[in-house]
Residue, then its C-alpha position, 0 to 999 in steps of 0.5 A: m562101394k557097398t553101402v550097408s544100413i545097420s543099427v547103432t547097437e549092431a555097430s557098437r557090438n561089431f565095431a572092429d569088424c565094421v572098421n575093418r570092412a570099411r578099410y579093406q572092403g570099402t564098405i560104407f555103413v549108415l548107422h540108424k537109431n530108432g529107424s532114422p539115419v544118424a551117422r556114417l562110417v566111411p573109408e578114409d579115402r572117401k573124405p568129404v569135400t569142403g564148401n570151398e573145394l566144391a565151389a572150385a570144382l564147380r567153377e572149373a566144370l562150368k567155366d565154358v558153360h554159357l546160359g542164354r538170357e532166359e536160362a540165366a534168369k530162370w536159374l537166378h530165380e531158382l537160386k533165390e527161391s532155394r535160398r529163401t526156403a532153405k532151412v539151416p540144420r539145427n546144431r544137435w551138438p552145442s559147444 
């Protein structure tokens, strides 16, 4: 699938065309405002997955993977470190 970066202004001026290109050509649009990506327009068949769906897919993919003691310890350390340093995104759309 082709990914196209466009400004929010350009997307608003050509919205119907963007929607049609997403639907019929599978184009993904990344919308930028002041040079920063703020939104995506994606074809409906490319739905995002939920956390539960991702966890289920990982369980299935990793069911036959067995780490050695050292690898498991390293993985656990990296997991704890990433959880410690991860920052929760700020909700820009308060309820």
